[in-house]
N, C-alpha and C positions, 0 to 999 in steps of 0.2 A: 339141554332138553332131553328127556328120556325118550326111548323109542316109541313110535306111533303104534297103538294097538291094532290088531286085525279088525277089519270092518265088521261092524255088528249088523244084526237085522234091523230093518226100519223101525220095528216096534221097540227094540232095545234102545235104539238111538232116541226115539221119542220119549221113552221112560227116563233115560239119562238126562235129556234136556229139561224135562219138566221138573225133575228132582233138583237140578242145579238152579233153575229159576226160583223155585220155592225156597231153597236154602238161602239164596241171597236176598230174599225179601221182595221179589218182583210181585208175588201175590201172597197175602198174609192170611186171609180168611176163606176166600172162595177162588176156585179156578174160573177163568173166563168160560163162556159158553162154547159148545162144541164147534159151531160154525166159525167163531173167531179163532179158536185154536187151530182148526184145519187150515184156515187161510194163512195164519201166522207161520205154521210149521210146514205148510205145503204138503200135507199128507191126507190120505183118504179118511173118511169117517170111520171105516172099519178098523184101520190102523190105529186111529186115535182111541177108539173105544177099547181095543185090546190093551193099549198102553194104560188107559185109565183103570181097567180091571186089575192090571198088575200093580198099579199104585195102591189100589184098594187092598189087595192081598198083602202088600208091604206095610199097611197101616199108615200110609201117608195121607190118604184122602178117604172120605166116606160119602158115597152118593146119597143124596136126599131127594126123594121124589118131588118133582115140581119145582125144585130150588136149584139143583146143580150139584157140584162136587165141593164139599167142605174140606178144607185143609185141617186135619186133626193132629198130625204129628210131623212137623217139618223135619226133613233130614238135616243132619249137620253139614254145614258148608265146608268144602275142602279147604285145607290150609292154603294160604297165599291170597293176597288181596288183588282184586281186579277192579278196573274202572267200570267196565261194562262187559257183559258176555255177548253183546250183539256186535256183529261185524257187518258193515255196510259195503256193498260192492257197487261202484258207480260206473255206468257205461253210457255212451251216447245214445244207443238204440235200445228199444225194449228187448227183453230176453228172447222172445220168440223170433226176432228178426236177426239175431246173431248167427254166425256160422255154426254148424252142428258141433264142430270140435270145441268151440268155446262153451257151448251149452253142456257138453259132456264133462269138461274139467270143472265147471262151476258146480255141477251136480255132485261130482266126486268131493269137491271141497266142502260143500254143504254137509255131506254125510260125515266127513272127518271132523268138522267143527262140532256137530251134534255129539259125536263121541267124546268131545272134550267139554261138553256142557255149554257150547256157544250156539248162537243162532245167526244164520246168514240172511241179510235183507238186501234185495236188489233194487237199486234206484237208477233212473235213467233220465236223460234230458240233453238235447244238443246245446242248451244255453250254458252248460257247465264245461263245455269243450271249445268255446269260441276263443278268439285271440286274446280277449280281455274278459275272463270269466269271474273276476274277483267278487263283484256284487252278488251274482247268483250263487257262488260257492259260499260266501259269507252267510247268506240267508239259509242255505242248506245245512251247514254245520251247526247253526243255531237251533234248527228244528230237530236235528238228529245228532246225538252225541254218543256214538258207538265207541267200543274199545279200540277199534282200528277201522280205517277205510282201505278198501282195495279199489284201485282205479285201473281200468283197462281201456285200450284203444285211445290213449291220451297223447297230447302233444305238449309243446313248450309252455303255453300259458297256464294250463291246468296244473302241470307238474310244478312249475315255479311257484304258484300260489300255495300249494300244500307245503312246499319246501320252506317258504317264508313264514307261513302261519304257525308251524310247529305242531299242527294237528297230526296225530299218528296215522301214517299212510304207507302202504306198500304198493308199488307199481307192478301190475301183471303185464310185463312188456319191458322195453328198454327205456332208460332215462335219457333226457336231453343233456348235452354238455352243460356243465355248471350246476346241475341239479343233484343234490345230495339226499336221495331217498333210497331206501332198500328196494330192490327189484328182483324179479325172476323172469327170465326170458330165454328163448333159444339163442344160441350163439350164431346170429345171422351172418356175421362176417365170415367165420370159419366155414359155415354151411355153404355159403355161396362161392367161396374160394374152391371148395370141394366140387361143387357143381360145375364150375368152369373147367376144372381138371378132368372130370368125367367126360364131358363133351369133347374136349381137346384130345383126350386119350382115345376116343373113337375115330379120330381123324378129321373132326370138324374144325374149320378155320374161320368161318363167318358165323358169329353167334349174335343173338339178340335176346335181351332181358326185358320182359314186359311186366310192369307193375303200375299200381294206381298212383294218381296225383295225391299223395297223402303227406309226404315228408315226415312221417312218423319215424322215430329213432331206429326202429328195426328195419324199415325200408331203406333209410339212408345207409345203415351199416351193410345191408344186403348189396346195394349198388357198389359200395366201396370194395366189399369182399370179392364180388364178381369181376370187377375191373382189375383188381390186384391179381386175381388168379390168372387172368389172361396175360397181363403185362409181365408177370414173373414166370411164365410157363416155359420160357426157352424156345417158343415158336415165334420167330419174328414176323411170320406172315399171318399170324392170328389177329383178327379184328373183332371187336365187341361193341354193340350198340346197347344203350339203356334207354328205353322208350316208356314214358309215362302216359297213361290214358285214363279216361273217365271209367267209372265202374258200371258201364252199361254194355249190353250185347253189341249195339251199333258201334260204339267206340272201339271195342276189341276187334270187331270184324273190319272196320275201316283201317285200323292200325295194321292188321295182318295184310290187308290188300296193298297198302303202301309199301310194306316190306317186300312183298312178292313182286311188285312192279318196279322195284329199284334196280339199278344196273347190275349190282352184285348182291342178290338176295341172300339172306342167311340160309344155312342148311340145318340149323338147330335153334330151337326156341327154348328159353328158360322163362317160366311164368310163375308169378308169386301166388296167385289166388286159385284154389281148386275149381271154383265156379268158372273162372276164365279159362282154365285148362279145358273144361268141357266145351266152351264156346270155340276155342281155337281148334281143337281136334275134330269137332263135328263140322266146322266150316272147311277145314282142310279136306275132309272126306268128300264134301260137296264139290270141291274144286278138283277132285281126282288126285289128291296128294295125301293119301292116308298115312298115318303113323305106323311104323317108323320108316317105311320105304320112301315116302315122298317128303317127309320132314320128321326129324327127331324132336320130341317135346318132353321136357323135364319140368316137374312141378316142385316148387320150393316147399309148399305147405301140404299137409295131409288133411283129409276129412273122411269120415266113415263111408260116404257114398262112393268114394273112389275104388273101394274094394269090389264094386259091382260093375266097373267099367272094363270093356274089352277093346283093345288089348290092355292088360294091367298097366297102369301108369307108373313110370319111374318117379319117385317122390321121396320126401324125407318125413319120417314118421316119429312122432312123440306120443306115447301112451297118455291119455288124459289123466289117469290116476297118478302117473309119475310126476306130471306137472303140478297137480293139486297137492301132492305130498311135499314137494319142494316149496310151494307157496305157503303151506300151512305153518312151517317153522317160524318165519319172521312175523307172520300174523299173530300167532300165539305169544311170541315174545312181546309184541306191542300190547296185546290185550292184558297180559299179566303186569303191565306197567313198568317193566324194566327197559334197559337199553336194548335196542334191536342189534344183536351181534351179527346176524346173517344179513349183510348189506347187499351183496351182489351174487346172484346165482345165474350162471350161463350154462345152458344145457345143450349138448350136441345130440340131435336126433339120429335115429337109425336111417341109413340109406337103403331104400327099397329099389332094387334094380329095375323091376318091372319089364315090360316089353315095348315101351313107347320110344325107346332110344336105340340107335344103331349107327352103323357107318353112314357117311353122307352118300346121297344117291350119285350114281355115275353121271 
C-alpha cells in the first residue's frame, strides 16, 4: 500500500468523497439533497455547499434552481475494483457515549477514509455483542454490505461469528484465542508488564490492579501481563491483586474501601479506565490520602481530559491519529477486495510519567 497522504481540509475531503461516489455510479443523474448529504457525510451545510461549488467549477455537477445538483460530467473512476467504498464501524454503544479517546480516533479514521474515497458509517447495538449474536448479525449484514466492517469493544461471540462468516472484518482491539481476524490494538500484555515494573521500581511491594468485569481480550492480556511483571520481577516479597468491578462509581469506591480495610492494603493502584482513575483519586483525597503521598495511582489508558487533572496522572498515551493510521491499512486492503496482509498490529504506547506515582508512604 502506498504511503498515506497528508490530511486534507474537510472541504477537500468532501469533494474527494463525492467525486469517488459519482465515479463508481452511486449517483448517476442527480446528487441527493443537501440535508441528506450533510447527514451522510456528517459535515455542516456550509462545508457541503463549498464542496458543491468546487464540483461545479470542476464541471462535475451543475446546480439547477429548484431541482438540485445535476451530474453532468462524472469523473473517471480510479483504477482497481472495489466491492463498496463504505466502511461500517460496529459498536455496542452509541458514538456519543463512547470514551473521548475512541471518538477521537474514529474521527481521524473517518477523515483518512474520505481522503481515499471511502465513507465511514457508525452502527451500534448491544444485541450484536451478546454471547450468541448470530441471528442479529446475520440480519445486520444483509441490510448493510460495506467493503469492510470494523468492530470495537467486542468479545468472543461477535468475533467468532465474523470469523466463520467470511464477511470482511477488522477488529479494533484484540482478538480472542482461536479467532483469525486482522486486528489493531495496544500491546496490553507488554504495557502492563511495564506498569508493574514501574511501580516495583519505586519500592512498592503490594500492588492492586482494578479493571472492569468485561473479559475482553485486551483486559485478559492486561491481567496476565501485570501478574507476569510481578512474578518475574526478582522481588520475592512483591504481591499483586487483580480485582474486577462494575463500571459504576459506587462499585469503584466500595472496591477501594475493601482494599484499604484489608490487613495489608496496597500502596499502589493500577487502574485500567481513565474515568475510574478520577473516581479513585478523588475518593482518596476525601479520605485524606491524596496521590502520590497517600497512594500511588497509575492509569493504563489515556484520555484527553486527563491533561487537565492535577497532579498530572501517570499513564500510557497513544495518539488517536497514530491508531487510526494503523487501522486504515488493513481496512483499505479489505475494501480493495484483496487478501488482508496486515493481520496483527500491536502498538506500544508512550509512558507518561506524570506526578501521581512515587515511593510508598512511610
